[in-house]
ZADO-1210 file (C-alpha; in nm, 4 decimals, padded with zeros to 6 digits):
<atoms>
<atom x="00.0264" y="-00.0119" z="-00.0195" code="MET" pos="1"/>
<atom x="00.1238" y="00.3418" z="-00.1044" code="SER" pos="2"/>
<atom x="00.0017" y="00.6883" z="-00.0528" code="PHE" pos="3"/>
<atom x="-00.0012" y="01.0234" z="-00.2845" code="TYR" pos="4"/>
<atom x="00.0060" y="01.3862" z="-00.2414" code="LEU" pos="5"/>
<atom x="-00.1568" y="01.6142" z="-00.4540" code="GLY" pos="6"/>
<atom x="-00.1551" y="01.9920" z="-00.4170" code="ILE" pos="7"/>
<atom x="-00.3246" y="02.2334" z="-00.6120" code="ASP" pos="8"/>
<atom x="-00.3193" y="02.6605" z="-00.5736" code="THR" pos="9"/>
<atom x="-00.5510" y="02.7357" z="-00.8627" code="SER" pos="10"/>
<atom x="-00.7062" y="03.0932" z="-00.9121" code="ASN" pos="11"/>
<atom x="-00.9541" y="02.9952" z="-00.7382" code="TYR" pos="12"/>
<atom x="-00.9162" y="02.7171" z="-00.4972" code="THR" pos="13"/>
<atom x="-00.6448" y="02.5853" z="-00.2456" code="THR" pos="14"/>
<atom x="-00.6499" y="02.1638" z="-00.2292" code="SER" pos="15"/>
<atom x="-00.4923" y="01.8770" z="-00.1335" code="LEU" pos="16"/>
<atom x="-00.5467" y="01.5394" z="-00.1602" code="ALA" pos="17"/>
<atom x="-00.3995" y="01.2290" z="-00.0363" code="ILE" pos="18"/>
<atom x="-00.4398" y="00.8871" z="-00.2965" code="TYR" pos="19"/>
<atom x="-00.4417" y="00.5273" z="-00.1543" code="ASN" pos="20"/>
<atom x="-00.3383" y="00.3143" z="-00.4530" code="ASP" pos="21"/>
<atom x="-00.4572" y="-00.0161" z="-00.2535" code="GLU" pos="22"/>
<atom x="-00.8272" y="00.0885" z="-00.2412" code="ASP" pos="23"/>
<atom x="-00.8659" y="00.3475" z="-00.4993" code="LYS" pos="24"/>
<atom x="-00.9856" y="00.6050" z="-00.2067" code="THR" pos="25"/>
<atom x="-00.9215" y="00.9355" z="-00.2381" code="MET" pos="26"/>
<atom x="-00.9595" y="01.2236" z="00.0997" code="ILE" pos="27"/>
<atom x="-00.9316" y="01.5956" z="00.0260" code="GLN" pos="28"/>
<atom x="-00.8679" y="01.8865" z="00.1994" code="SER" pos="29"/>
<atom x="-00.9789" y="02.2376" z="-00.0143" code="LYS" pos="30"/>
<atom x="-01.0831" y="02.5935" z="00.0508" code="LYS" pos="31"/>
<atom x="-01.1873" y="02.8734" z="-00.2231" code="PRO" pos="32"/>
<atom x="-01.0040" y="03.1405" z="-00.2235" code="LEU" pos="33"/>
<atom x="-01.2187" y="03.4480" z="-00.0883" code="PRO" pos="34"/>
<atom x="-01.3364" y="03.6947" z="-00.2783" code="VAL" pos="35"/>
<atom x="-01.4879" y="04.0657" z="-00.1945" code="LYS" pos="36"/>
<atom x="-01.8707" y="04.0984" z="-00.2386" code="GLU" pos="37"/>
<atom x="-01.9476" y="04.2647" z="-00.6176" code="GLY" pos="38"/>
<atom x="-01.5932" y="04.2124" z="-00.7032" code="GLU" pos="39"/>
<atom x="-01.5305" y="03.9383" z="-01.0389" code="LYS" pos="40"/>
<atom x="-01.2321" y="03.7348" z="-00.9465" code="GLY" pos="41"/>
<atom x="-00.8932" y="03.7958" z="-00.7068" code="ILE" pos="42"/>
<atom x="-00.5759" y="03.9521" z="-00.8086" code="ARG" pos="43"/>
<atom x="-00.2491" y="03.7028" z="-00.8347" code="GLN" pos="44"/>
<atom x="-00.0564" y="03.9083" z="-00.5462" code="SER" pos="45"/>
<atom x="-00.4130" y="03.8320" z="-00.3228" code="ASP" pos="46"/>
<atom x="-00.4225" y="03.4999" z="-00.4590" code="ALA" pos="47"/>
<atom x="-00.0635" y="03.3905" z="-00.3649" code="VAL" pos="48"/>
<atom x="-00.1266" y="03.5258" z="-00.0107" code="PHE" pos="49"/>
<atom x="-00.4587" y="03.3425" z="00.0469" code="HIS" pos="50"/>
<atom x="-00.3221" y="03.0320" z="-00.0770" code="HIS" pos="51"/>
<atom x="00.0204" y="03.0714" z="00.1673" code="THR" pos="52"/>
<atom x="-00.2794" y="03.1320" z="00.4366" code="VAL" pos="53"/>
<atom x="-00.5163" y="02.8426" z="00.3549" code="GLN" pos="54"/>
<atom x="-00.2019" y="02.5705" z="00.3219" code="LEU" pos="55"/>
<atom x="-00.1423" y="02.6040" z="00.6486" code="THR" pos="56"/>
<atom x="-00.4417" y="02.5019" z="00.7733" code="GLN" pos="57"/>
<atom x="-00.5124" y="02.2289" z="00.4573" code="LEU" pos="58"/>
<atom x="-00.2319" y="02.0371" z="00.5537" code="ILE" pos="59"/>
<atom x="-00.3141" y="02.0610" z="00.9554" code="ASP" pos="60"/>
<atom x="-00.6461" y="01.8927" z="00.8315" code="ASP" pos="61"/>
<atom x="-00.5585" y="01.6394" z="00.5736" code="LEU" pos="62"/>
<atom x="-00.3196" y="01.4983" z="00.8247" code="PHE" pos="63"/>
<atom x="-00.5208" y="01.5309" z="01.1261" code="LYS" pos="64"/>
<atom x="-00.6225" y="01.1477" z="01.1171" code="ASP" pos="65"/>
<atom x="-00.3794" y="01.0281" z="00.8612" code="PHE" pos="66"/>
<atom x="-00.1239" y="00.7504" z="00.9909" code="ASN" pos="67"/>
<atom x="00.0364" y="00.6329" z="00.6744" code="GLY" pos="68"/>
<atom x="00.3568" y="00.7377" z="00.4771" code="ASP" pos="69"/>
<atom x="00.3603" y="00.9728" z="00.1872" code="ILE" pos="70"/>
<atom x="00.5587" y="00.7842" z="-00.1195" code="SER" pos="71"/>
<atom x="00.5557" y="01.0507" z="-00.3414" code="ALA" pos="72"/>
<atom x="00.3841" y="01.4417" z="-00.3949" code="VAL" pos="73"/>
<atom x="00.2846" y="01.5856" z="-00.7217" code="GLY" pos="74"/>
<atom x="00.1929" y="01.9476" z="-00.7768" code="VAL" pos="75"/>
<atom x="00.0164" y="02.1727" z="-01.0099" code="SER" pos="76"/>
<atom x="00.3056" y="02.4058" z="-01.1423" code="SER" pos="77"/>
<atom x="00.1729" y="02.5738" z="-01.4251" code="LYS" pos="78"/>
<atom x="-00.2108" y="02.6678" z="-01.5874" code="PRO" pos="79"/>
<atom x="-00.1398" y="02.4250" z="-01.8476" code="SER" pos="80"/>
<atom x="00.1384" y="02.2683" z="-02.0983" code="ASN" pos="81"/>
<atom x="00.1356" y="02.5125" z="-02.3372" code="GLN" pos="82"/>
<atom x="00.4522" y="02.7074" z="-02.3930" code="ASP" pos="83"/>
<atom x="00.4835" y="03.0284" z="-02.1519" code="GLY" pos="84"/>
<atom x="00.1820" y="02.9321" z="-01.9285" code="SER" pos="85"/>
<atom x="00.2585" y="03.0847" z="-01.6167" code="TYR" pos="86"/>
<atom x="00.0465" y="03.2274" z="-01.3089" code="MET" pos="87"/>
<atom x="00.1990" y="03.3019" z="-00.9798" code="PRO" pos="88"/>
<atom x="-00.0510" y="03.1644" z="-00.7792" code="CYS" pos="89"/>
<atom x="00.0831" y="02.8303" z="-00.8562" code="PHE" pos="90"/>
<atom x="00.3831" y="02.8865" z="-00.6336" code="LEU" pos="91"/>
<atom x="00.2405" y="02.8802" z="-00.3106" code="PRO" pos="92"/>
<atom x="00.1590" y="02.5109" z="-00.3788" code="GLY" pos="93"/>
<atom x="00.5052" y="02.4030" z="-00.5761" code="LEU" pos="94"/>
<atom x="00.7000" y="02.5626" z="-00.2567" code="LEU" pos="95"/>
<atom x="00.4818" y="02.3485" z="-00.0449" code="ALA" pos="96"/>
<atom x="00.5594" y="02.0331" z="-00.2253" code="ALA" pos="97"/>
<atom x="00.9455" y="02.1039" z="-00.2546" code="LYS" pos="98"/>
<atom x="00.9750" y="02.1359" z="00.1241" code="ALA" pos="99"/>
<atom x="00.8025" y="01.8116" z="00.1479" code="ILE" pos="100"/>
<atom x="01.0036" y="01.5928" z="-00.0895" code="SER" pos="101"/>
<atom x="01.2904" y="01.7285" z="00.0210" code="SER" pos="102"/>
<atom x="01.2489" y="01.6657" z="00.4180" code="SER" pos="103"/>
<atom x="01.0834" y="01.3286" z="00.3409" code="LYS" pos="104"/>
<atom x="01.3214" y="01.2490" z="00.0283" code="LYS" pos="105"/>
<atom x="01.0846" y="01.1398" z="-00.1558" code="ILE" pos="106"/>
<atom x="01.0408" y="01.2060" z="-00.5212" code="PRO" pos="107"/>
<atom x="00.8003" y="01.5254" z="-00.6634" code="LEU" pos="108"/>
<atom x="00.6465" y="01.5211" z="-00.9730" code="CYS" pos="109"/>
<atom x="00.5327" y="01.8209" z="-01.1233" code="SER" pos="110"/>
<atom x="00.2269" y="01.8664" z="-01.3404" code="PHE" pos="111"/>
<atom x="-00.0183" y="02.1331" z="-01.4564" code="SER" pos="112"/>
<atom x="-00.3143" y="02.2179" z="-01.3878" code="HIS" pos="113"/>
<atom x="-00.5143" y="02.1412" z="-01.6859" code="GLN" pos="114"/>
<atom x="-00.3875" y="01.7552" z="-01.6065" code="ASP" pos="115"/>
<atom x="-00.5072" y="01.7488" z="-01.3085" code="GLY" pos="116"/>
<atom x="-00.8577" y="01.8476" z="-01.4029" code="HIS" pos="117"/>
<atom x="-00.8421" y="01.5145" z="-01.6873" code="ILE" pos="118"/>
<atom x="-00.7169" y="01.2991" z="-01.4531" code="ALA" pos="119"/>
<atom x="-00.9348" y="01.3387" z="-01.1920" code="ALA" pos="120"/>
<atom x="-01.2475" y="01.3189" z="-01.4224" code="VAL" pos="121"/>
<atom x="-01.0376" y="00.9453" z="-01.4911" code="ILE" pos="122"/>
<atom x="-01.0041" y="00.8735" z="-01.1676" code="TYR" pos="123"/>
<atom x="-01.3817" y="00.9953" z="-01.0216" code="ALA" pos="124"/>
<atom x="-01.5545" y="00.8437" z="-01.2825" code="SER" pos="125"/>
<atom x="-01.3125" y="00.4997" z="-01.3185" code="LYS" pos="126"/>
<atom x="-01.2553" y="00.5255" z="-01.6580" code="ALA" pos="127"/>
<atom x="-00.9412" y="00.4160" z="-01.6025" code="PHE" pos="128"/>
<atom x="-00.8487" y="00.2151" z="-01.9535" code="ASP" pos="129"/>
<atom x="-00.8623" y="00.6021" z="-02.0714" code="LEU" pos="130"/>
<atom x="-00.5120" y="00.6231" z="-01.9765" code="ILE" pos="131"/>
<atom x="-00.4152" y="00.3908" z="-02.2812" code="ASN" pos="132"/>
<atom x="-00.6054" y="00.4986" z="-02.5103" code="LYS" pos="133"/>
<atom x="-00.6973" y="00.8524" z="-02.7114" code="GLU" pos="134"/>
<atom x="-01.0109" y="01.0549" z="-02.6095" code="PHE" pos="135"/>
<atom x="-01.1508" y="01.4012" z="-02.6178" code="ILE" pos="136"/>
<atom x="-01.0954" y="01.6572" z="-02.2926" code="ALA" pos="137"/>
<atom x="-01.2915" y="01.9726" z="-02.2696" code="PHE" pos="138"/>
<atom x="-01.1675" y="02.1901" z="-01.9879" code="HIS" pos="139"/>
<atom x="-01.4392" y="02.4339" z="-01.9396" code="ILE" pos="140"/>
<atom x="-01.3979" y="02.6976" z="-01.6499" code="SER" pos="141"/>
<atom x="-01.3382" y="03.0231" z="-01.5904" code="GLY" pos="142"/>
<atom x="-00.9821" y="03.0116" z="-01.6459" code="GLY" pos="143"/>
<atom x="-00.9924" y="02.8012" z="-01.9664" code="THR" pos="144"/>
<atom x="-01.2286" y="02.6848" z="-02.2335" code="THR" pos="145"/>
<atom x="-01.0352" y="02.4800" z="-02.4445" code="GLN" pos="146"/>
<atom x="-01.1157" y="02.1135" z="-02.6289" code="VAL" pos="147"/>
<atom x="-00.7817" y="01.8713" z="-02.6306" code="LEU" pos="148"/>
<atom x="-00.7091" y="01.5618" z="-02.8255" code="LYS" pos="149"/>
<atom x="-00.5356" y="01.3530" z="-02.5615" code="VAL" pos="150"/>
<atom x="-00.2715" y="01.0710" z="-02.6406" code="LYS" pos="151"/>
<atom x="-00.1248" y="00.8086" z="-02.4291" code="PRO" pos="152"/>
<atom x="00.2271" y="00.8937" z="-02.3160" code="CYS" pos="153"/>
<atom x="00.3760" y="00.5989" z="-02.1257" code="GLY" pos="154"/>
<atom x="00.1883" y="00.5876" z="-01.7943" code="LYS" pos="155"/>
<atom x="00.1042" y="00.9438" z="-01.8429" code="TYR" pos="156"/>
<atom x="-00.0815" y="01.1465" z="-02.1742" code="PHE" pos="157"/>
<atom x="-00.0185" y="01.4357" z="-02.3604" code="SER" pos="158"/>
<atom x="-00.2265" y="01.6839" z="-02.5145" code="THR" pos="159"/>
<atom x="-00.2895" y="01.8736" z="-02.8348" code="GLU" pos="160"/>
<atom x="-00.5551" y="02.1685" z="-02.8192" code="ILE" pos="161"/>
<atom x="-00.7793" y="02.1241" z="-03.1451" code="ILE" pos="162"/>
<atom x="-01.0729" y="02.4037" z="-03.0373" code="ALA" pos="163"/>
<atom x="-01.0899" y="02.6850" z="-02.7999" code="SER" pos="164"/>
<atom x="-01.2992" y="02.9632" z="-02.7033" code="SER" pos="165"/>
<atom x="-01.2360" y="03.3229" z="-02.9932" code="LEU" pos="166"/>
<atom x="-01.2565" y="03.5457" z="-02.6547" code="ASP" pos="167"/>
<atom x="-01.4538" y="03.4889" z="-02.3073" code="LEU" pos="168"/>
<atom x="-01.3976" y="03.1468" z="-02.0879" code="LYS" pos="169"/>
<atom x="-01.7039" y="02.9836" z="-02.0258" code="ALA" pos="170"/>
<atom x="-01.6999" y="03.0666" z="-01.6880" code="GLY" pos="171"/>
<atom x="-01.6451" y="03.4390" z="-01.7183" code="GLN" pos="172"/>
<atom x="-01.9731" y="03.4173" z="-01.9187" code="ALA" pos="173"/>
<atom x="-02.1468" y="03.2457" z="-01.6219" code="ILE" pos="174"/>
<atom x="-02.0023" y="03.4679" z="-01.3597" code="ASP" pos="175"/>
<atom x="-02.0214" y="03.8243" z="-01.5819" code="ARG" pos="176"/>
<atom x="-02.3715" y="03.6954" z="-01.6319" code="THR" pos="177"/>
<atom x="-02.4537" y="03.5988" z="-01.2696" code="GLY" pos="178"/>
<atom x="-02.2835" y="03.9439" z="-01.1082" code="LEU" pos="179"/>
<atom x="-02.5409" y="04.1058" z="-01.3750" code="MET" pos="180"/>
<atom x="-02.7931" y="03.9139" z="-01.1361" code="LEU" pos="181"/>
<atom x="-02.6593" y="04.0282" z="-00.8038" code="GLY" pos="182"/>
<atom x="-02.5419" y="03.7093" z="-00.7566" code="LEU" pos="183"/>
<atom x="-02.2399" y="03.6115" z="-00.5604" code="ASN" pos="184"/>
<atom x="-01.9345" y="03.5052" z="-00.7302" code="PHE" pos="185"/>
<atom x="-01.8097" y="03.2756" z="-00.8380" code="PRO" pos="186"/>
<atom x="-02.1825" y="03.2735" z="-00.9585" code="CYS" pos="187"/>
<atom x="-02.2294" y="02.8862" z="-01.1274" code="GLY" pos="188"/>
<atom x="-02.3940" y="02.6987" z="-00.8339" code="PRO" pos="189"/>
<atom x="-02.6660" y="03.0297" z="-00.7762" code="GLU" pos="190"/>
<atom x="-02.6636" y="03.0768" z="-01.1578" code="LEU" pos="191"/>
<atom x="-02.7958" y="02.6746" z="-01.1681" code="GLU" pos="192"/>
<atom x="-03.0193" y="02.6887" z="-00.9182" code="LYS" pos="193"/>
<atom x="-03.2097" y="03.0174" z="-01.0828" code="LEU" pos="194"/>
<atom x="-03.1873" y="02.8331" z="-01.3868" code="ALA" pos="195"/>
<atom x="-03.3926" y="02.5156" z="-01.2666" code="VAL" pos="196"/>
<atom x="-03.7081" y="02.7739" z="-01.1885" code="LYS" pos="197"/>
<atom x="-03.7413" y="02.8601" z="-01.5196" code="SER" pos="198"/>
<atom x="-04.0023" y="02.6509" z="-01.7801" code="ASN" pos="199"/>
<atom x="-03.9161" y="02.8570" z="-02.0873" code="THR" pos="200"/>
<atom x="-03.7447" y="02.6547" z="-02.4047" code="ASN" pos="201"/>
<atom x="-03.4180" y="02.8275" z="-02.5936" code="PHE" pos="202"/>
<atom x="-03.4531" y="02.6007" z="-02.9015" code="ASN" pos="203"/>
<atom x="-03.2632" y="02.8449" z="-03.1751" code="ASN" pos="204"/>
<atom x="-02.9554" y="03.0138" z="-03.0011" code="ILE" pos="205"/>
<atom x="-02.7360" y="03.0459" z="-03.2663" code="HIS" pos="206"/>
<atom x="-02.3487" y="03.0212" z="-03.2108" code="VAL" pos="207"/>
<atom x="-02.0233" y="03.1890" z="-03.3951" code="PHE" pos="208"/>
<atom x="-01.7910" y="02.9153" z="-03.4793" code="ARG" pos="209"/>
<atom x="-01.4827" y="02.9515" z="-03.6562" code="LYS" pos="210"/>
<atom x="-01.2579" y="02.6703" z="-03.7522" code="ASP" pos="211"/>
<atom x="-01.3823" y="02.4349" z="-03.4634" code="GLY" pos="212"/>
<atom x="-01.2928" y="02.7261" z="-03.2045" code="SER" pos="213"/>
<atom x="-01.6602" y="02.9384" z="-03.1095" code="PHE" pos="214"/>
<atom x="-01.7445" y="03.2561" z="-02.9651" code="SER" pos="215"/>
<atom x="-01.8679" y="03.3254" z="-02.6343" code="LEU" pos="216"/>
<atom x="-01.8761" y="03.6865" z="-02.6194" code="SER" pos="217"/>
<atom x="-02.2035" y="03.6361" z="-02.7492" code="GLY" pos="218"/>
<atom x="-02.3760" y="03.5209" z="-02.4125" code="VAL" pos="219"/>
<atom x="-02.2826" y="03.8149" z="-02.2275" code="GLU" pos="220"/>
<atom x="-02.4422" y="04.0970" z="-02.4699" code="ASN" pos="221"/>
<atom x="-02.7265" y="03.8545" z="-02.5169" code="LYS" pos="222"/>
<atom x="-02.7986" y="03.8421" z="-02.1330" code="CYS" pos="223"/>
<atom x="-02.7460" y="04.2076" z="-02.0620" code="LYS" pos="224"/>
<atom x="-02.9886" y="04.2777" z="-02.3336" code="LYS" pos="225"/>
<atom x="-03.2599" y="04.0511" z="-02.1308" code="MET" pos="226"/>
<atom x="-03.1846" y="04.2108" z="-01.8408" code="ILE" pos="227"/>
<atom x="-03.2310" y="04.5882" z="-02.0156" code="GLU" pos="228"/>
<atom x="-03.6041" y="04.4238" z="-02.1110" code="ASP" pos="229"/>
<atom x="-03.6810" y="04.3228" z="-01.7500" code="ASN" pos="230"/>
<atom x="-03.7045" y="03.9708" z="-01.8630" code="GLU" pos="231"/>
<atom x="-03.7493" y="03.7066" z="-01.5472" code="LYS" pos="232"/>
<atom x="-03.3607" y="03.6307" z="-01.3728" code="LYS" pos="233"/>
<atom x="-03.4590" y="03.2750" z="-01.4113" code="GLU" pos="234"/>
<atom x="-03.4977" y="03.2854" z="-01.7654" code="ASP" pos="235"/>
<atom x="-03.1926" y="03.4821" z="-01.7859" code="ILE" pos="236"/>
<atom x="-02.9752" y="03.2236" z="-01.5747" code="ALA" pos="237"/>
<atom x="-03.0873" y="02.9279" z="-01.8102" code="LEU" pos="238"/>
<atom x="-03.0136" y="03.1058" z="-02.1050" code="TYR" pos="239"/>
<atom x="-02.6773" y="03.1827" z="-02.0171" code="CYS" pos="240"/>
<atom x="-02.6227" y="02.7921" z="-01.9278" code="ILE" pos="241"/>
<atom x="-02.8165" y="02.6562" z="-02.2230" code="LYS" pos="242"/>
<atom x="-02.5935" y="02.9211" z="-02.4512" code="TYR" pos="243"/>
<atom x="-02.2508" y="02.7153" z="-02.3433" code="ILE" pos="244"/>
<atom x="-02.3960" y="02.4048" z="-02.3159" code="GLU" pos="245"/>
<atom x="-02.5090" y="02.4697" z="-02.7225" code="LYS" pos="246"/>
<atom x="-02.1298" y="02.5310" z="-02.7686" code="VAL" pos="247"/>
<atom x="-02.0370" y="02.2022" z="-02.6244" code="ILE" pos="248"/>
<atom x="-02.3427" y="02.0164" z="-02.8226" code="LEU" pos="249"/>
<atom x="-02.2166" y="02.1726" z="-03.1730" code="ASP" pos="250"/>
<atom x="-01.8494" y="02.1206" z="-03.0851" code="THR" pos="251"/>
<atom x="-01.9013" y="01.7185" z="-02.9909" code="CYS" pos="252"/>
<atom x="-02.1240" y="01.6784" z="-03.3368" code="LEU" pos="253"/>
<atom x="-01.8451" y="01.7878" z="-03.4969" code="ASP" pos="254"/>
<atom x="-01.5548" y="01.5761" z="-03.3411" code="LEU" pos="255"/>
<atom x="-01.8004" y="01.2860" z="-03.4090" code="GLU" pos="256"/>
<atom x="-01.7338" y="01.3395" z="-03.7848" code="LYS" pos="257"/>
<atom x="-01.4198" y="01.3739" z="-03.7250" code="THR" pos="258"/>
<atom x="-01.3057" y="01.1063" z="-03.4737" code="TYR" pos="259"/>
<atom x="-01.6312" y="00.8688" z="-03.4594" code="GLY" pos="260"/>
<atom x="-01.7373" y="00.7555" z="-03.1169" code="GLU" pos="261"/>
<atom x="-01.4356" y="00.8325" z="-02.9792" code="ILE" pos="262"/>
<atom x="-01.4543" y="00.9412" z="-02.5873" code="PRO" pos="263"/>
<atom x="-01.4954" y="01.2322" z="-02.4672" code="MET" pos="264"/>
<atom x="-01.4727" y="01.3952" z="-02.0677" code="LEU" pos="265"/>
<atom x="-01.5650" y="01.6580" z="-01.9455" code="PHE" pos="266"/>
<atom x="-01.3606" y="01.8890" z="-01.6998" code="SER" pos="267"/>
<atom x="-01.3574" y="02.2040" z="-01.5191" code="GLY" pos="268"/>
<atom x="-01.5804" y="02.3623" z="-01.2992" code="GLY" pos="269"/>
<atom x="-01.9034" y="02.4536" z="-01.5645" code="VAL" pos="270"/>
<atom x="-01.8913" y="02.0881" z="-01.6586" code="MET" pos="271"/>
<atom x="-02.0425" y="02.0346" z="-01.2731" code="SER" pos="272"/>
<atom x="-02.3759" y="02.2020" z="-01.4045" code="ASN" pos="273"/>
<atom x="-02.6128" y="01.9537" z="-01.4248" code="SER" pos="274"/>
<atom x="-02.8350" y="02.1039" z="-01.6847" code="ILE" pos="275"/>
<atom x="-02.5195" y="02.0340" z="-01.8936" code="ILE" pos="276"/>
<atom x="-02.4531" y="01.7439" z="-01.7850" code="GLN" pos="277"/>
<atom x="-02.8003" y="01.5721" z="-01.8533" code="LYS" pos="278"/>
<atom x="-02.8022" y="01.7017" z="-02.1900" code="ASP" pos="279"/>
<atom x="-02.4535" y="01.5588" z="-02.3156" code="ILE" pos="280"/>
<atom x="-02.4277" y="01.2416" z="-02.1248" code="SER" pos="281"/>
<atom x="-02.6947" y="01.0533" z="-02.3196" code="GLY" pos="282"/>
<atom x="-02.5944" y="01.1187" z="-02.6462" code="ARG" pos="283"/>
<atom x="-02.2181" y="01.1311" z="-02.6422" code="PHE" pos="284"/>
<atom x="-01.9211" y="00.8551" z="-02.4921" code="ASN" pos="285"/>
<atom x="-01.8873" y="01.0907" z="-02.2209" code="ALA" pos="286"/>
<atom x="-01.7585" y="01.0842" z="-01.9059" code="PHE" pos="287"/>
<atom x="-01.8222" y="01.3027" z="-01.5992" code="PHE" pos="288"/>
<atom x="-01.7147" y="01.3783" z="-01.2493" code="ALA" pos="289"/>
<atom x="-01.9468" y="01.4851" z="-00.9775" code="GLU" pos="290"/>
<atom x="-01.8854" y="01.8294" z="-00.8647" code="PRO" pos="291"/>
<atom x="-01.5838" y="01.8056" z="-00.5981" code="SER" pos="292"/>
<atom x="-01.3656" y="01.6728" z="-00.9143" code="PHE" pos="293"/>
<atom x="-01.4955" y="01.8649" z="-01.1432" code="SER" pos="294"/>
<atom x="-01.4157" y="02.2039" z="-01.0109" code="SER" pos="295"/>
<atom x="-01.0825" y="02.2921" z="-00.9544" code="ASP" pos="296"/>
<atom x="-00.9133" y="02.0099" z="-00.7203" code="ASN" pos="297"/>
<atom x="-00.5402" y="01.8406" z="-00.6148" code="ALA" pos="298"/>
<atom x="-00.7083" y="01.4618" z="-00.6387" code="ALA" pos="299"/>
<atom x="-00.6183" y="01.4447" z="-01.0438" code="GLY" pos="300"/>
<atom x="-00.2633" y="01.5054" z="-00.9238" code="LEU" pos="301"/>
<atom x="-00.2458" y="01.2618" z="-00.6258" code="ALA" pos="302"/>
<atom x="-00.3698" y="01.0297" z="-00.9022" code="PHE" pos="303"/>
<atom x="-00.1149" y="01.1156" z="-01.1923" code="LEU" pos="304"/>
<atom x="00.1953" y="01.0521" z="-00.8891" code="THR" pos="305"/>
<atom x="00.0542" y="00.7459" z="-00.8438" code="SER" pos="306"/>
<atom x="00.0529" y="00.6560" z="-01.1973" code="LEU" pos="307"/>
<atom x="00.4184" y="00.7724" z="-01.2644" code="LEU" pos="308"/>
<atom x="00.5322" y="00.6150" z="-00.9006" code="SER" pos="309"/>
<atom x="00.4282" y="00.2656" z="-01.0930" code="GLY" pos="310"/>
<atom x="00.1100" y="00.2294" z="-00.9596" code="GLU" pos="311"/>
<atom x="-00.0615" y="-00.1040" z="-01.1481" code="LYS" pos="312"/>
<atom x="-00.4459" y="00.0239" z="-01.2672" code="LEU" pos="313"/>
</atoms>
């Protein structure tokens, strides 16, 4: 039996997780970064400060009832695997991981935040065979809206961007709409609760797409116009979600034409939305995770660390 520690300090959440390779269980300890009321996000300097403060408490919470020995530690050191990908918020997590690795003389594995998202859905959906297959991964969140072709690479995988948003990220569209409606940031959960109260059908949504990629700025403009026209808040919330769903559905249909019935994995906080999940899961070879593994988390990093350290699936 071996245990693997994952650490993730994203622009939204401080997160730690320990993976047990024998029974494939995961324990997590995480906390969202505090955002002042009415603000749309958090500055990187503030994120670094809050991660530093929160890591101390979360480490205490995670190890309070843990009696095993950590075999290796994995950490997100950058947002994605693209050249030049960098955000200061990942530095506190990297520092903590290096301190643990050096003091305990155990291996340190460095990943991207995006790697962790993909691996978390593989773990949570028990789709372990995807590690050895080609598949499509949607990473739909506040900081990223990309479609990736994922290929096996030893005990790991490599990614290639094949489509993305041309402007707004999906999570940004949701948060901006939510703030216009007076919701609290991040607005995803509250917007979903509002949307389920709507009985309106939005069947004629047109999305601008170019070379497989797509635009999301139109949904913000449309929702702003709906607010100005005093339309119901629940209808505005549902329109925003349905617009993003239409983007994803159209992209999935295009991908099926190109790749056939290839597995499609959906990660990122936006993909925890139950409305979007319901309409997509029954139409494609789709893999989702529950909210705790869809939103920012360190579970995927702990799982990936176990793979690179020799765990057998």
